[in-house]
Each structure stands twice: as C-alpha cells, then as structure tokens.
C-alpha positions as a LaTeX table, in Angstrom:
\begin{tabular}{lrrr}
\hline
Residue & $x$ (\AA) & $y$ (\AA) & $z$ (\AA) \\
\hline
Met1 & $-16.13$ & 51.25 & $-24.70$ \\
Val2 & $-14.28$ & 53.47 & $-27.18$ \\
Val3 & $-15.76$ & 53.96 & $-30.66$ \\
Val4 & $-13.31$ & 54.53 & $-33.52$ \\
Asp5 & $-14.63$ & 55.61 & $-36.92$ \\
Asp6 & $-13.76$ & 58.50 & $-39.19$ \\
His7 & $-17.41$ & 59.40 & $-39.91$ \\
Ala8 & $-18.99$ & 61.53 & $-37.17$ \\
Ile9 & $-22.53$ & 60.81 & $-38.42$ \\
Phe10 & $-21.93$ & 57.06 & $-38.14$ \\
Arg11 & $-20.51$ & 57.41 & $-34.62$ \\
Ser12 & $-23.57$ & 59.43 & $-33.53$ \\
Gly13 & $-25.98$ & 56.94 & $-35.07$ \\
Leu14 & $-24.14$ & 54.03 & $-33.48$ \\
Arg15 & $-24.25$ & 55.58 & $-30.01$ \\
Ala16 & $-27.99$ & 56.11 & $-30.40$ \\
Asp17 & $-28.52$ & 52.46 & $-31.43$ \\
Leu18 & $-26.44$ & 50.84 & $-28.69$ \\
Asp19 & $-28.17$ & 49.32 & $-25.68$ \\
Glu20 & $-28.37$ & 51.63 & $-22.67$ \\
Gly21 & $-26.10$ & 49.36 & $-20.62$ \\
Ile22 & $-23.13$ & 49.97 & $-22.95$ \\
Arg23 & $-21.21$ & 53.09 & $-21.96$ \\
Val24 & $-19.17$ & 54.94 & $-24.57$ \\
Leu25 & $-16.14$ & 56.50 & $-22.86$ \\
Ala26 & $-14.68$ & 58.26 & $-25.90$ \\
Glu27 & $-14.74$ & 58.55 & $-29.68$ \\
Ala28 & $-11.91$ & 58.88 & $-32.18$ \\
Ala29 & $-11.65$ & 59.51 & $-35.92$ \\
Thr30 & $-7.97$ & 58.90 & $-36.76$ \\
Val31 & $-5.24$ & 56.42 & $-35.91$ \\
Glu32 & $-3.52$ & 58.91 & $-33.61$ \\
Gln33 & $-6.73$ & 59.94 & $-31.82$ \\
Ala34 & $-7.70$ & 56.30 & $-31.36$ \\
Ile35 & $-4.40$ & 55.25 & $-29.79$ \\
Ala36 & $-4.47$ & 58.25 & $-27.44$ \\
Ala37 & $-8.09$ & 57.64 & $-26.37$ \\
Ile38 & $-7.59$ & 53.91 & $-25.82$ \\
Arg39 & $-4.43$ & 54.43 & $-23.78$ \\
Glu40 & $-6.18$ & 57.08 & $-21.67$ \\
His41 & $-9.45$ & 55.24 & $-20.99$ \\
Gln42 & $-8.27$ & 51.59 & $-21.24$ \\
Pro43 & $-11.78$ & 50.34 & $-22.11$ \\
Glu44 & $-12.93$ & 46.74 & $-22.01$ \\
Val45 & $-13.87$ & 46.89 & $-25.72$ \\
Val46 & $-12.88$ & 49.07 & $-28.67$ \\
Leu47 & $-15.27$ & 49.15 & $-31.62$ \\
Leu48 & $-12.77$ & 49.77 & $-34.39$ \\
Asp49 & $-13.21$ & 50.73 & $-38.04$ \\
Val50 & $-10.73$ & 48.93 & $-40.28$ \\
His51 & $-9.95$ & 51.87 & $-42.60$ \\
Leu52 & $-8.84$ & 55.03 & $-40.81$ \\
Pro53 & $-6.93$ & 58.17 & $-41.82$ \\
Gly54 & $-3.66$ & 59.11 & $-40.15$ \\
Gly55 & $-0.76$ & 57.08 & $-38.88$ \\
Arg56 & 1.37 & 55.21 & $-41.39$ \\
Gly57 & $-1.60$ & 53.97 & $-43.40$ \\
Gly58 & $-2.14$ & 50.85 & $-41.31$ \\
Gly59 & $-5.70$ & 51.75 & $-40.28$ \\
Gly60 & $-7.32$ & 49.60 & $-37.60$ \\
Ala61 & $-4.41$ & 47.16 & $-37.48$ \\
Glu62 & $-2.05$ & 50.05 & $-36.71$ \\
Val63 & $-4.29$ & 51.18 & $-33.84$ \\
Ile64 & $-4.15$ & 47.70 & $-32.30$ \\
Ala65 & $-0.37$ & 47.57 & $-32.72$ \\
Gly66 & $-0.09$ & 50.95 & $-31.00$ \\
Cys67 & $-2.02$ & 49.62 & $-28.01$ \\
Gly68 & $-0.15$ & 46.33 & $-27.75$ \\
Ala69 & 0.49 & 46.66 & $-24.02$ \\
Leu70 & $-3.27$ & 46.71 & $-23.39$ \\
Leu71 & $-4.25$ & 43.61 & $-25.36$ \\
Ala72 & $-4.51$ & 41.51 & $-22.23$ \\
Ser73 & $-7.28$ & 43.73 & $-20.84$ \\
Thr74 & $-8.77$ & 45.58 & $-23.84$ \\
Arg75 & $-10.47$ & 43.65 & $-26.63$ \\
Phe76 & $-10.90$ & 44.97 & $-30.15$ \\
Leu77 & $-13.99$ & 44.35 & $-32.28$ \\
Ala78 & $-13.56$ & 45.40 & $-35.91$ \\
Leu79 & $-16.55$ & 47.07 & $-37.57$ \\
Ser80 & $-16.40$ & 47.92 & $-41.27$ \\
Val81 & $-18.34$ & 48.26 & $-44.51$ \\
Ser82 & $-15.75$ & 45.90 & $-46.00$ \\
Asp83 & $-16.16$ & 42.13 & $-45.97$ \\
Ala84 & $-13.00$ & 41.54 & $-48.02$ \\
Ala85 & $-10.90$ & 38.59 & $-46.85$ \\
Glu86 & $-7.68$ & 40.64 & $-46.73$ \\
Asp87 & $-9.24$ & 43.24 & $-44.41$ \\
Val88 & $-10.62$ & 40.59 & $-42.08$ \\
Val89 & $-7.40$ & 38.59 & $-41.87$ \\
Ser90 & $-5.21$ & 41.69 & $-41.46$ \\
Val91 & $-7.03$ & 43.05 & $-38.42$ \\
Ile92 & $-7.42$ & 39.62 & $-36.79$ \\
Arg93 & $-3.69$ & 38.99 & $-37.19$ \\
Ala94 & $-3.11$ & 42.33 & $-35.47$ \\
Gly95 & $-5.07$ & 41.13 & $-32.44$ \\
Ala96 & $-8.80$ & 41.87 & $-32.94$ \\
Arg97 & $-11.21$ & 39.42 & $-31.29$ \\
Gly98 & $-13.93$ & 39.75 & $-33.89$ \\
Tyr99 & $-15.12$ & 41.37 & $-37.08$ \\
Val100 & $-18.65$ & 42.45 & $-38.01$ \\
Thr101 & $-19.96$ & 44.51 & $-40.91$ \\
Lys102 & $-21.90$ & 47.76 & $-40.64$ \\
Thr103 & $-25.00$ & 46.10 & $-42.08$ \\
Ile104 & $-25.89$ & 44.58 & $-38.69$ \\
Ser105 & $-28.38$ & 46.22 & $-36.33$ \\
Gly106 & $-27.67$ & 48.19 & $-33.17$ \\
Gly107 & $-28.94$ & 45.29 & $-31.08$ \\
Glu108 & $-26.62$ & 42.87 & $-32.87$ \\
Ile109 & $-23.65$ & 45.20 & $-32.37$ \\
Ser110 & $-24.51$ & 45.52 & $-28.67$ \\
Asp111 & $-24.63$ & 41.73 & $-28.37$ \\
Ala112 & $-21.30$ & 41.42 & $-30.21$ \\
Val113 & $-19.68$ & 43.96 & $-27.86$ \\
Arg114 & $-20.87$ & 42.03 & $-24.79$ \\
Arg115 & $-19.67$ & 38.72 & $-26.20$ \\
Val116 & $-16.23$ & 40.11 & $-27.02$ \\
Ala117 & $-16.01$ & 41.69 & $-23.56$ \\
Gly118 & $-16.74$ & 38.24 & $-22.15$ \\
Gly119 & $-13.87$ & 36.69 & $-24.08$ \\
Asp120 & $-15.70$ & 35.29 & $-27.13$ \\
Ala121 & $-14.57$ & 35.71 & $-30.72$ \\
Val122 & $-17.38$ & 37.15 & $-32.84$ \\
Phe123 & $-17.72$ & 36.82 & $-36.62$ \\
Ser124 & $-20.48$ & 36.41 & $-39.15$ \\
Pro125 & $-20.35$ & 32.90 & $-40.71$ \\
Arg126 & $-18.87$ & 34.19 & $-43.97$ \\
Leu127 & $-16.13$ & 36.16 & $-42.22$ \\
Ala128 & $-15.33$ & 33.31 & $-39.85$ \\
Gly129 & $-14.57$ & 31.20 & $-42.90$ \\
Phe130 & $-11.88$ & 33.67 & $-43.97$ \\
Val131 & $-10.21$ & 33.41 & $-40.57$ \\
Leu132 & $-10.27$ & 29.61 & $-40.54$ \\
Asp133 & $-8.85$ & 29.50 & $-44.06$ \\
Ala134 & $-6.05$ & 31.91 & $-43.11$ \\
Phe135 & $-5.03$ & 30.41 & $-39.78$ \\
Gly136 & $-6.31$ & 26.85 & $-39.72$ \\
Thr137 & $-8.27$ & 25.57 & $-36.73$ \\
Ala138 & $-5.41$ & 23.44 & $-35.38$ \\
Ala139 & $-2.91$ & 26.33 & $-35.49$ \\
Val140 & $-5.30$ & 28.68 & $-33.69$ \\
Ala141 & $-6.01$ & 26.10 & $-30.99$ \\
Asn142 & $-2.28$ & 25.48 & $-30.50$ \\
Val143 & $-1.47$ & 29.18 & $-30.12$ \\
Asp144 & $-4.36$ & 29.63 & $-27.67$ \\
Asp145 & $-3.07$ & 26.69 & $-25.61$ \\
Glu146 & 0.43 & 28.19 & $-25.45$ \\
Leu147 & $-0.86$ & 31.64 & $-24.50$ \\
Asp148 & $-3.11$ & 30.16 & $-21.80$ \\
Arg149 & 0.06 & 29.24 & $-19.90$ \\
Leu150 & 0.84 & 32.92 & $-19.39$ \\
Ser151 & $-0.76$ & 35.26 & $-16.88$ \\
Ala152 & $-2.21$ & 38.56 & $-18.11$ \\
Arg153 & 0.89 & 40.47 & $-16.94$ \\
Glu154 & 3.25 & 37.90 & $-18.47$ \\
Leu155 & 1.38 & 38.27 & $-21.76$ \\
Glu156 & 1.83 & 42.05 & $-21.68$ \\
Val157 & 5.55 & 41.70 & $-20.94$ \\
Met158 & 5.96 & 39.02 & $-23.63$ \\
Arg159 & 4.45 & 41.22 & $-26.36$ \\
Leu160 & 6.65 & 44.21 & $-25.49$ \\
Ile161 & 9.87 & 42.21 & $-25.19$ \\
Ala162 & 9.10 & 40.43 & $-28.48$ \\
Arg163 & 8.67 & 43.84 & $-30.14$ \\
Gly164 & 12.18 & 44.84 & $-29.08$ \\
Tyr165 & 11.49 & 46.89 & $-25.96$ \\
Ser166 & 14.31 & 46.96 & $-23.42$ \\
Tyr167 & 13.62 & 45.83 & $-19.85$ \\
Lys168 & 13.74 & 49.48 & $-18.76$ \\
Glu169 & 11.24 & 50.49 & $-21.47$ \\
Val170 & 8.88 & 47.68 & $-20.50$ \\
Ala171 & 9.09 & 48.73 & $-16.86$ \\
Lys172 & 8.22 & 52.32 & $-17.78$ \\
Glu173 & 5.35 & 51.27 & $-20.08$ \\
Leu174 & 3.75 & 48.97 & $-17.49$ \\
Phe175 & 4.64 & 51.00 & $-14.37$ \\
Ile176 & 6.58 & 48.15 & $-12.75$ \\
Ser177 & 10.20 & 47.72 & $-11.70$ \\
Val178 & 12.96 & 46.41 & $-13.96$ \\
Lys179 & 13.46 & 43.54 & $-11.53$ \\
Thr180 & 9.79 & 42.59 & $-11.89$ \\
Val181 & 10.16 & 42.67 & $-15.69$ \\
Glu182 & 13.14 & 40.32 & $-15.45$ \\
Ser183 & 11.11 & 37.96 & $-13.27$ \\
His184 & 8.22 & 37.94 & $-15.74$ \\
Val185 & 10.53 & 37.35 & $-18.72$ \\
Ser186 & 12.12 & 34.39 & $-16.94$ \\
Ala187 & 8.66 & 32.94 & $-16.27$ \\
Val188 & 7.59 & 33.46 & $-19.89$ \\
Leu189 & 10.70 & 31.78 & $-21.28$ \\
Arg190 & 10.26 & 28.87 & $-18.90$ \\
Lys191 & 6.57 & 28.36 & $-19.67$ \\
Leu192 & 7.09 & 28.58 & $-23.44$ \\
Gln193 & 10.26 & 26.45 & $-23.25$ \\
Leu194 & 12.45 & 29.12 & $-24.86$ \\
Ser195 & 16.02 & 30.03 & $-23.98$ \\
Ser196 & 16.38 & 33.72 & $-24.92$ \\
Arg197 & 14.47 & 36.88 & $-25.82$ \\
His198 & 15.62 & 36.41 & $-29.42$ \\
Glu199 & 13.87 & 33.04 & $-29.51$ \\
Leu200 & 10.84 & 34.72 & $-27.96$ \\
Thr201 & 10.75 & 37.28 & $-30.76$ \\
Arg202 & 10.89 & 34.53 & $-33.39$ \\
Trp203 & 8.21 & 32.58 & $-31.50$ \\
Ala204 & 5.86 & 35.58 & $-31.43$ \\
Ala205 & 6.57 & 36.50 & $-35.07$ \\
Asp206 & 5.89 & 32.95 & $-36.27$ \\
Arg207 & 2.49 & 33.09 & $-34.53$ \\
Arg208 & 1.76 & 36.62 & $-35.80$ \\
Leu209 & 1.53 & 38.01 & $-32.28$ \\
Leu210 & 3.65 & 41.12 & $-32.83$ \\
\hline
\end{tabular}
C-alpha cells in the first residue's frame, strides 16, 4: 500500500495503527510525489487524502487521473477529514473505490483497505448516500456491466485511448507493441459496440471514466 497525506504526523500515526499484515511500500505528501510513488511501486491499494498540495490544484482526484493506466490493478481509497458531498463525488468520479473519514479507527481503516483490495466499494452509510444521489444505482450498475466485458488490459488501453493518447504513446506507457494496442482497441470497440476512437472518447466521457 502507498499512503498519501500531506501531514507527516498523521502518516506516522496511521502506520502505527494499521494491522501488521498491511505493508506500507511508500508515503507521499504532494500530488507529484504521490503519482511518482504509485507509478514506481504499483501497489494494490492507495490510501489517498482528498486535499493535497502541488499539481494543478486537483488534489486526490488529480493523483488518480495521473495514474490512470494503473486503475485496473491499483485501487484508491480516499481518506479525509471532509465529509462534504462535493469532495466525495469528485474523487469517486475520478476513479476511487471508496471514501472514509479520518474519524474511523486503525482497525476500521485496515478492514477498509482489505475490502477495497478485494474489489469491494467501501463507504460509510452517509457518504454512500452522496454517491447514490450523484450517480444513481441503475447508472452505476449499467457502467459496471459494460466495463465487465473488458479484460484488465483492454480497460487500461481504453482509458488511455479515450484520453487522447496515440497508439504509439499507449504502447510506450504499457510496454506493449503498437500492433498489440491496435488489437486491444479493436476488441474494445467491438465489445462496447462502438465504431471509432472518437466514439470511445465520448462514451468514456459520458460515463465519467476519463
């Protein structure tokens, strides 16, 4: 796991409170440090503060966007003092799998990390209500069903192509050949019943997957 928070005292206290079975690979205090650490270590889970210095002011959401190619294998759990609806919805739209507040105990955070690593979405009841209000249960289920058609690699390729990466740039980012990228794009378009990368970009934007 990578822990991202701009307060060193909080990071130290958190590490001390986590269960022994949870290994912290790195810590970061800014947007730039977080993106670099996550790309280097590629952890299963990132415990991510919502409000961070650095970057373009996007905080936790900007960190997730900067690690878009890893979203198929790395899951983000937002941790913040804020329980404001706009903060919750913003980071979930960026790609976080859960959101908990800093009032919970070390044992509860450890449990949340394990659940997110296992593929669950983790929210307190109040925060879950914000997400349901923002997205709607039917819309979330529909998007999940569409994404389930894609393999992990196809999902990575889809996100990068939808963000405007060229085939060559995708190949470099994912350490695969351009021909393999083309094959994955063809499979994505077929599975999502789309006819071009421009339609794919609109599809991803409409579902707030960029």
